C-alpha positions as CSV (number, residue, x, y, z in Angstrom):
1,X,-15.5,10.5,2.7
2,X,-12.2,10.0,2.2
3,X,-10.7,9.4,-1.6
4,X,-7.3,8.1,-2.2
5,X,-6.5,12.1,-3.5
6,X,-6.9,13.0,0.0
7,X,-4.0,10.6,0.9
8,X,-0.7,11.6,-0.6
9,X,0.8,8.8,-2.5
10,X,-2.3,6.6,-2.0
11,X,-1.9,3.7,-4.0
12,X,-5.3,1.6,-4.3
13,X,-4.6,-2.7,-4.4
14,X,-3.8,-5.9,-2.1
15,X,-0.8,-5.5,0.4
16,X,0.6,-8.0,3.1
17,X,2.7,-6.8,6.2
18,X,5.9,-7.2,6.4
19,X,7.0,-8.6,9.5
20,X,10.1,-7.8,9.5
21,X,9.9,-3.9,9.6
22,X,6.7,-3.8,11.1
23,X,6.4,-4.3,15.3
24,X,3.0,-5.1,17.6
25,X,3.8,-4.6,21.0
26,X,1.4,-3.9,23.4
27,X,2.2,-2.2,28.1
28,X,0.3,-2.9,31.3
29,X,0.8,-1.4,34.4
30,X,2.8,-3.4,37.1
31,X,2.1,-3.0,40.5
32,X,0.7,0.5,40.3
33,X,3.5,1.8,40.1
34,X,5.3,1.1,36.5
35,X,4.7,-0.1,33.1
36,X,5.4,-4.1,31.5
37,X,6.4,-4.0,27.4
38,X,6.3,-6.9,25.6
39,X,5.7,-7.2,22.0
40,X,3.6,-10.6,20.1
41,X,6.9,-11.5,17.6
42,X,4.8,-13.4,15.0
43,X,2.2,-12.3,13.0
44,X,0.7,-11.6,9.7
45,X,-2.2,-10.3,7.7
46,X,-3.1,-8.4,4.8
47,X,-4.7,-5.3,3.9
48,X,-6.6,-4.2,0.9
49,X,-6.8,0.1,0.2
50,X,-10.3,0.4,-1.8
51,X,-10.9,4.0,-4.0
52,X,-12.7,4.9,-1.1
53,X,-10.4,4.5,1.7
54,X,-13.1,4.1,4.7
55,X,-14.2,0.7,2.5
56,X,-10.6,-0.5,2.9
57,X,-10.7,-3.7,4.8
58,X,-7.6,-5.4,7.3
59,X,-7.1,-8.3,8.9
60,X,-4.3,-9.7,10.7
61,X,-3.6,-13.0,12.5
62,X,-1.0,-13.1,15.9
63,X,0.6,-15.8,17.0
64,X,-0.2,-16.0,21.3
65,X,2.9,-18.4,21.9
66,X,5.3,-15.8,20.6
67,X,4.8,-13.0,23.4
68,X,7.9,-12.1,24.6
69,X,8.4,-9.9,27.0
70,X,12.1,-10.4,27.7
71,X,11.8,-12.6,30.9
72,X,10.9,-16.0,30.4
73,X,9.2,-16.7,33.8
74,X,6.9,-13.7,33.2
75,X,6.0,-15.0,29.8
76,X,5.2,-18.5,30.5
77,X,3.0,-17.4,33.2
78,X,1.0,-15.0,30.8
79,X,0.8,-18.7,28.5
80,X,-1.0,-20.0,31.3
81,X,-4.2,-20.6,31.8
82,X,-4.0,-18.1,34.6
83,X,-3.9,-15.1,31.6
84,X,-3.8,-16.6,28.5
85,X,-3.9,-20.2,28.1
86,X,-1.9,-20.4,24.4
87,X,-2.1,-24.2,24.1
88,X,-5.8,-23.7,24.2
89,X,-5.7,-20.3,22.2
90,X,-2.9,-19.8,20.0
91,X,-3.8,-17.5,17.8
92,X,-5.2,-13.9,18.1
93,X,-7.5,-12.0,15.1
94,X,-8.2,-9.1,14.5
95,X,-10.8,-8.5,11.4
96,X,-11.8,-4.7,10.5
97,X,-15.6,-3.6,10.1
98,X,-14.6,0.1,8.8
99,X,-12.5,2.8,9.1
100,X,-13.4,6.8,9.6
101,X,-12.2,9.8,9.4
102,X,-11.4,11.8,12.8
103,X,-9.3,14.8,12.0
104,X,-6.2,14.4,9.9
105,X,-6.0,10.7,11.1
106,X,-8.5,7.9,10.9
107,X,-10.3,5.8,13.2
108,X,-10.1,1.7,12.5
109,X,-13.1,-0.5,14.1
110,X,-12.9,-3.9,14.3
111,X,-13.6,-7.5,16.1
112,X,-10.5,-8.8,17.9
113,X,-10.5,-12.2,19.4
114,X,-8.5,-13.3,22.1
115,X,-8.3,-16.4,24.2
116,X,-11.8,-17.7,22.1
117,X,-13.4,-14.1,22.5
118,X,-14.7,-11.6,20.3
119,X,-15.0,-7.8,21.1
120,X,-15.0,-4.9,18.9
121,X,-12.4,-2.4,19.1
122,X,-11.4,0.8,17.9
123,X,-7.8,2.0,16.7
124,X,-6.5,5.3,16.4
125,X,-4.8,5.1,13.1
126,X,-2.4,7.4,11.5
127,X,-1.5,6.8,7.6
128,X,2.1,6.9,7.5
129,X,2.9,7.4,3.9
130,X,2.7,5.7,0.7
131,X,5.9,5.1,-1.6
132,X,8.2,3.4,-3.7
133,X,10.7,0.7,-2.0
134,X,14.5,0.2,-2.9
135,X,14.1,-2.8,-4.9
136,X,11.0,-1.7,-7.1
137,X,8.0,-2.4,-5.3
138,X,5.7,-0.4,-2.9
139,X,5.3,0.0,0.8
140,X,2.7,2.1,3.2
141,X,3.2,2.8,6.7
142,X,0.6,2.8,9.8
143,X,0.6,3.2,13.0
144,X,-2.4,1.9,15.1
145,X,-3.1,2.0,18.9
146,X,-5.9,1.9,21.4
147,X,-6.3,0.6,24.7
148,X,-8.6,-2.5,25.8
149,X,-9.9,-4.6,29.2
150,X,-8.1,-7.8,29.4
151,X,-10.9,-8.6,31.2
152,X,-13.3,-8.0,28.7
153,X,-11.2,-11.0,26.9
154,X,-11.2,-14.0,29.9
155,X,-8.6,-12.9,31.4
156,X,-9.7,-11.6,34.7
157,X,-7.0,-13.3,36.9
158,X,-7.9,-11.2,40.6
159,X,-4.2,-10.5,41.9
160,X,-5.0,-8.2,44.2
161,X,-1.9,-6.0,46.3
162,X,-2.3,-6.1,50.0
163,X,-2.3,-2.0,50.5
164,X,-4.8,-1.8,48.0
165,X,-4.5,-2.0,43.6
166,X,-3.8,-4.9,41.7
167,X,-0.5,-6.7,40.4
168,X,-1.0,-6.5,36.7
169,X,-3.6,-3.5,35.1
170,X,-6.7,-5.0,33.5
171,X,-6.1,-2.1,31.2
172,X,-2.9,-3.1,28.2
173,X,-2.1,-0.7,25.5
174,X,-1.9,-1.7,22.4
175,X,0.4,-0.2,19.6
176,X,0.8,-2.0,16.2
177,X,4.0,-0.2,13.5
178,X,3.1,-1.4,10.4
179,X,4.8,-1.5,7.2
180,X,2.9,-3.2,4.4
181,X,4.3,-4.5,0.4
182,X,2.0,-4.1,-2.2
183,X,1.2,-7.4,-3.9
184,X,2.7,-7.8,-7.7
185,X,-0.7,-7.5,-10.0
C-alpha cells in the first residue's frame, strides 16, 4: 500500500490537467531508419488522488483531430481512414483501472480507446511532485510513458518497403508530461 506519507508533499483531492503546461507526444519509426515525432495538441482530464495512492483515478480525453507532426500533408494522411479515421473517431479516451508500486516509481494501468477500440495498457508512471504555485493554488506533476501497437487499435495499414521492413512501424511510443491543478474545495 502506497500512502500519502510515502510521496513527499502528497495532496489528496481532485485535479484538472493544465493543458498549457502539459504535453502529450508520440514517436514512431519511419522507413526503418528514423523516428517521426508528433503531439496531440488538445486534451484534458482529471486525476483524483486518494489517501492510498494506489486507489487514485485518472481519466483523460484526447482530440484526435489535433494531431500535429509539423507536416500538414502527413497530418492529413494520419487523420484519414488509412490511419485514425478522425472524422468517424474524433475522440480518444483513457480510464485508469489501477496503480501499482514499481520500485521508486509506479505503473498506471488503464483502458485506452483509439478508433473505437478499447485495449488495456500499462504506463510507467513517475510522480514529479506536489507543491504550491504562484497563484495560491497547488500543482502536481507526472510523467507517463508506454509503447502501444497501433494495429491493436485497428490502425493496421500495411506499407511494406521494397527491400524489407515497413514505412511506418507498428510500435508507437507515447509520452505524457502532465501538470495538474488542484480544484478549490
